[in-house]
C-alpha positions as CSV (number, residue, x, y, z in Angstrom):
1,M,-28.2,-35.5,-36.1
2,A,-25.7,-32.8,-35.3
3,S,-22.1,-32.2,-34.4
4,I,-19.7,-29.8,-32.8
5,I,-16.3,-29.4,-34.6
6,V,-13.4,-27.5,-32.8
7,M,-12.2,-24.8,-35.3
8,T,-9.5,-23.1,-33.3
9,G,-7.5,-23.9,-30.1
10,K,-5.6,-26.8,-28.9
11,Q,-8.1,-29.3,-30.0
12,Q,-8.6,-27.9,-33.5
13,G,-10.1,-30.4,-35.8
14,E,-11.7,-32.6,-33.2
15,Y,-15.5,-33.4,-33.5
16,Y,-18.2,-34.5,-31.2
17,P,-21.5,-36.0,-32.3
18,L,-24.4,-34.3,-30.3
19,G,-27.2,-36.8,-30.6
20,R,-30.5,-35.9,-29.0
21,R,-29.1,-35.5,-25.4
22,T,-28.2,-32.3,-23.6
23,N,-24.4,-31.8,-23.8
24,V,-22.4,-29.5,-21.5
25,I,-19.1,-28.0,-22.9
26,G,-16.4,-26.7,-20.6
27,R,-13.1,-27.2,-19.1
28,D,-14.1,-29.7,-16.4
29,E,-12.5,-33.1,-17.1
30,A,-15.8,-35.0,-16.3
31,L,-17.6,-33.4,-19.3
32,P,-18.0,-35.4,-22.5
33,I,-16.9,-32.3,-24.5
34,Q,-13.9,-30.9,-22.5
35,I,-12.2,-27.9,-24.0
36,L,-8.7,-27.1,-22.8
37,D,-8.7,-23.4,-22.8
38,E,-8.1,-21.4,-19.5
39,R,-10.6,-18.8,-20.6
40,V,-13.4,-21.4,-20.6
41,S,-15.5,-22.0,-17.4
42,R,-15.6,-25.5,-16.0
43,K,-19.1,-25.6,-17.3
44,H,-19.5,-23.0,-19.9
45,V,-22.3,-23.7,-22.4
46,K,-25.0,-26.2,-22.7
47,I,-26.2,-27.5,-26.1
48,R,-29.7,-28.9,-25.8
49,F,-32.1,-30.5,-28.3
50,D,-35.7,-29.5,-28.3
51,P,-37.6,-32.5,-29.6
52,E,-40.9,-30.6,-30.2
53,K,-39.3,-28.1,-32.5
54,E,-36.5,-30.5,-33.8
55,S,-33.9,-27.8,-33.1
56,F,-30.8,-27.2,-31.0
57,H,-30.2,-24.3,-28.5
58,A,-27.1,-23.0,-26.8
59,V,-27.4,-21.8,-23.2
60,D,-24.7,-19.8,-21.4
61,M,-24.1,-21.4,-18.1
62,N,-23.2,-18.2,-16.3
63,S,-19.7,-18.4,-17.7
64,K,-17.1,-15.7,-16.9
65,H,-16.3,-14.7,-20.5
66,G,-19.6,-15.4,-22.1
67,V,-20.9,-17.3,-25.2
68,Y,-20.8,-15.9,-28.6
69,I,-22.7,-17.1,-31.7
70,N,-21.4,-15.7,-34.9
71,G,-19.8,-12.8,-32.9
72,E,-22.9,-11.8,-31.0
73,K,-22.9,-12.4,-27.2
74,I,-26.0,-14.5,-26.1
75,S,-28.0,-14.3,-22.9
76,G,-30.3,-17.1,-22.2
77,A,-30.9,-19.6,-24.8
78,A,-30.1,-19.0,-28.5
79,K,-31.4,-21.2,-31.3
80,L,-28.5,-22.8,-33.4
81,A,-28.5,-22.9,-37.1
82,D,-26.2,-25.0,-39.4
83,D,-22.7,-23.8,-39.6
84,D,-23.0,-21.3,-36.6
85,L,-19.8,-20.4,-35.0
86,I,-19.8,-20.7,-31.2
87,T,-17.0,-18.8,-29.3
88,I,-16.1,-19.8,-25.8
89,G,-12.9,-18.3,-24.3
90,S,-10.4,-18.3,-27.0
91,T,-11.8,-21.4,-28.7
92,S,-14.2,-21.5,-31.8
93,L,-16.6,-24.3,-32.3
94,L,-18.6,-25.0,-35.4
95,F,-22.1,-26.2,-34.9
96,T,-23.3,-28.2,-37.8
97,S,-26.7,-30.0,-38.3
98,K,-24.9,-32.7,-40.0
99,D,-23.9,-36.0,-38.4
100,F,-20.7,-37.7,-39.7
101,N,-19.9,-41.4,-40.0
102,D,-16.3,-40.8,-39.0
103,R,-13.5,-38.3,-38.2
104,E,-12.5,-38.0,-41.9
105,N,-15.9,-36.8,-43.0
106,A,-16.1,-34.3,-40.2
107,L,-12.6,-32.9,-41.1
108,S,-13.7,-32.6,-44.7
109,H,-16.7,-30.5,-43.6
110,Y,-14.4,-28.5,-41.3
111,K,-12.0,-27.6,-44.1
112,K,-14.8,-26.5,-46.4
113,V,-16.4,-24.2,-43.8
114,G,-12.9,-23.0,-42.8
115,E,-12.3,-21.8,-46.4
116,R,-15.6,-19.9,-46.4
117,I,-14.8,-18.2,-43.1
118,R,-11.3,-17.2,-44.0
119,G,-11.2,-13.7,-45.5
120,T,-9.7,-12.9,-49.0
121,L,-6.5,-10.9,-48.9
122,L,-6.4,-8.0,-51.2
123,D,-3.1,-6.3,-52.5
């Protein structure tokens, strides 16, 4: 269905399958997707699935530092596309429309996307 992969931060490389339910991401330990980052609000961003449109949306939950999708700050809901980079606090999350059978497949995708994102150094 879709997944979130932590690209940077203390939990780099972790992945979370989203399913069709609404997922709240934040610092609160009661959340299914807890991010250990002091710049992340207790309830920072909501990822919800729209069954009518078969799409996912990110919603800022009035976080202190905001939610950025591919470097652009969002207000309200923003539709997510495959390989969008969501930044909350000092942590980057990769949204992918792919669902993985296991951690190894998720990490393989994470490495491929990480190589594309990383810039080329010129002498």
